[in-house]
C-alpha positions, 0 to 999 in steps of 0.5 A: 324162848326163841324158835329157830328159823328155817332154811329154804333151798329154792330152785331158780330159773336157768334162763327163762324167768317164766319158769319160776314157780309161784311157791318159789316166789312166795318163799323169797317174798316171805324170807327175812334174808336171801343167801345167794351165790352172786348178789349182782346176779340175784339182784336182777332176778329179784328186781324182775319180780319186785322182791326187795330183801337183804342179800348175803353172798354165799359162794364156794371159796367162803362157804365155811365162813358164810355158813357160820354167819347164816347158822347164827341168824337161823338160830336167832329165828330168821327165816332164810332162803338159799338160791344160786345163780341158776337152778337148784343150790347144792347141785354143782353150786354152793349149799351142801355145807350150809344144809349139813350144818343146819341138820347138825344144829337142829334147824329145819331145811325145806326144798322148794323145787325148781329148774335143773339143767341136768334133769332138763337135758336128760329129758330132751336128750333122746338117750335112755336114762331110766338110770343116770349118774350126774358127774357135774364138772370133770376135774381140771387136772389131767391126772384126776380127770383121767382117773375119773373117766377111767372109773366111770367109762364102763357104767351101763347107765347114762352119764351127765356132765356140765361144761363151760364153752371154753373147755367143751372141745377138750372135754369131748376129746377126752370123752371120745378117748376114754369112752370110744368115738362110737358112744352115742351122746347129746349136747344140750346148749343154753337150755330154756333160753332163746338159743336153746339147742340139742345136738345128737350123735356119737362122741366122735361126731360131736367132737369133730363138729365142735372143732369146726364150730366155736362153742357158745353158751353153757353146755350139758352133755348126756352120754349113753351107758356102755352096752352090756354084752349078751350072756353067751350060751353053750351048745348044751344050753341051746339044746336045752332051750330047744327041748323045752320048746318042743316039750311045750308043743313047738315043732323041732325046726321052729324050736331050733330056730328060736334057740339059735336066735337066743344063743348065737349058735347055728340052727344046724348045729343045734338041730344036729345035736338034738337028733344025735341026742348028744345031751341027756335031760340031766345036763 
């Protein structure tokens, strides 16, 4: 009985060959076949490390067709590595369809971690990204793009986009229009490469910068989330806060000052309501 092969999803360097992990190299060396986005690009990478393996092109327009062939080979017992031109397959690169078909056929899929431009950009952006959403490339069509931007403009967590140099100016203009020119952002260019650069500023400032400076290289844009409005407190709420502080031993003047800072209501108004006993303890 033939045992099924295994699909290894291998992350490759996004610019600096030194970032290739030992496990990633070992996986490619031991694979029976390497499925890759562009055989010409991958041949350069493999040649750098002296790896000689059969290559099978696997790119977006032909994913369904190529996936069928790769599944057949895996079912015959071949171990296959999947790589993209740079970074992790399936992340704005081909791979999702093949991985899904592997699970449908009971074929084991393993991840060999590697570089990701999105995660690298978030790390160096200086933008609060404890939570972030990865949008990849925005839709090209005006209607679809407008609908997508309108859908995500109010998200409170950071948003990450990919963009090509010839589309960067338009994308920054669109982001400024939908998100507002004062929203902070970082633009990361040519990550891990010789001319790596991160520029920070508001979307308005960055849009103006690239009207005067021609974009070059590949870009990742990290935009901060929309700031949440502070919950508004009523005078009744502010007086309750002051009373609780006084009950804990705080002096009335200090308690009203802190309640004012928390509520946005003037200290004098809170103090006056407190003196008049305008609100009883049950309100």
